[in-house]
C-alpha positions in Angstrom: 0.0 0.0 0.0 2.8 2.4 0.9 4.5 1.9 -2.5 1.2 2.5 -4.3 0.8 5.8 -2.3 4.3 6.8 -3.2 3.6 6.2 -6.9 0.4 8.1 -6.9 1.8 11.0 -4.8 4.9 11.3 -7.0 2.8 11.2 -10.2 0.5 13.9 -8.8 3.5 16.1 -7.9 2.5 16.1 -4.2 4.7 18.0 -1.7 7.2 16.1 0.3 5.3 16.6 3.6 2.2 15.1 2.0 4.2 12.1 0.8 5.7 11.7 4.2 2.3 11.8 5.9 0.9 9.2 3.6 3.8 6.8 4.0 4.1 7.3 7.8 0.3 6.9 8.1 0.4 3.6 6.3 3.4 1.9 7.9 4.2 3.9 11.0 6.7 6.7 11.8 9.8 4.6 12.1 9.5 2.4 9.0 8.0 5.3 7.0 10.9 7.6 7.7 13.3 4.7 6.9 11.5 4.1 3.6 11.6 7.7 2.6 15.3 8.0 3.5 16.1 5.0 1.4 14.2 6.5 -1.5 16.2 9.7 -1.2 19.4 7.7 -1.3 18.5 5.9 -4.5 19.1 8.9 -6.7 19.2 6.8 -9.9 20.0 8.5 -13.3 17.1 8.9 -15.7 17.3 6.1 -18.3 16.8 8.6 -21.1 19.9 10.5 -20.0 21.9 7.3 -19.9 20.7 6.4 -23.4 21.6 9.9 -24.6 25.2 9.6 -23.4 26.3 6.0 -22.7 30.0 6.9 -22.6 29.4 9.6 -20.0 26.8 7.8 -18.0 27.7 7.3 -14.3 26.4 3.9 -13.2 25.9 3.2 -9.5 28.5 1.0 -7.8 26.0 -0.9 -5.7 24.8 -3.9 -7.6 21.1 -3.6 -6.9 21.1 0.1 -8.0 23.2 -0.7 -11.1 20.7 -3.5 -12.0 17.8 -1.0 -11.6 19.5 1.4 -14.0 20.2 -1.3 -16.6 16.7 -2.6 -16.4 15.4 1.0 -16.7 17.5 1.5 -19.8 16.1 -1.6 -21.4 12.5 -0.7 -20.4 13.0 2.7 -22.0 14.0 1.1 -25.3 11.1 -1.3 -25.1 8.7 1.6 -24.5 10.1 3.5 -27.6 12.0 1.1 -29.7 14.2 2.4 -32.5 17.6 1.5 -33.9 19.6 4.4 -32.3 18.2 3.8 -28.9 18.8 0.0 -29.2 22.4 0.6 -30.2 22.8 3.1 -27.4 21.5 0.5 -24.8 24.1 -2.0 -26.0 26.8 0.6 -25.4 25.4 1.1 -21.9 25.6 -2.7 -21.2 29.2 -2.8 -22.4 30.1 0.1 -20.2 28.4 -1.8 -17.3 30.3 -4.9 -18.1 33.6 -3.0 -18.1 33.0 -1.2 -14.9 31.2 -3.7 -12.7 30.0 -7.2 -12.0 29.5 -9.0 -15.3 26.6 -11.0 -14.1 24.4 -7.9 -13.9 24.3 -7.5 -17.6 23.0 -11.0 -18.5 19.3 -10.4 -18.0 19.2 -6.9 -19.5 21.3 -8.2 -22.5 19.0 -11.1 -23.1 15.9 -8.8 -22.9 17.5 -6.2 -25.2 18.4 -8.9 -27.7 14.7 -9.9 -27.8 13.8 -6.3 -28.9 15.8 -6.5 -32.1 13.9 -5.7 -35.3 14.7 -7.7 -38.4 16.3 -4.8 -40.2 18.6 -3.9 -37.3 22.1 -5.2 -37.7 23.7 -6.8 -34.6 26.0 -4.2 -33.1 29.7 -5.0 -32.7 29.3 -4.3 -29.0 27.4 -7.5 -28.6 30.6 -9.5 -29.1 32.0 -8.0 -25.8 28.9 -9.4 -24.0 28.7 -12.8 -25.7 31.2 -14.5 -23.3 29.4 -13.3 -20.2 26.0 -14.4 -21.5 27.4 -17.8 -22.6 29.0 -18.3 -19.2 25.8 -17.5 -17.4 23.8 -20.0 -19.5 26.4 -22.7 -18.8 26.1 -22.0 -15.1 22.3 -22.2 -15.3 22.5 -25.5 -17.0 25.0 -26.8 -14.4 22.6 -25.7 -11.6 19.7 -27.5 -13.2 21.8 -30.7 -13.8 23.0 -30.7 -10.2 19.4 -30.5 -8.9 18.3 -33.4 -11.1 21.1 -35.6 -9.7 19.9 -35.2 -6.2 
């Protein structure tokens, strides 16, 4: 309920004190203030800004925040797919691979690949991600195999 209220209040452009009252009224003062403080610390970049300048994008160091940014970039391309945005998203994923944990790019890369239109050439950047995605798939198969042996 608190997350729904946050979404509605944010979409409506409500003042911070209104948002605070709604959240604290839903979950209590302590948890409400902690939730609002954690939202303030998120400070994620706008996916459109990241797509506009992949080379200059500052990706969060923390894995969960980095994953949220990468998922947001892919969702932005899904919402408005075109070739330039798709290519830009691949550049973002390569940057994420080069500057952080490689496993975080597997799901966004797989999803982004599924958005490809027939007349879009596969970008050269995809070669840099191929090894990571292949390794992840081998690990998934090994995990399934070990479960079936039990």
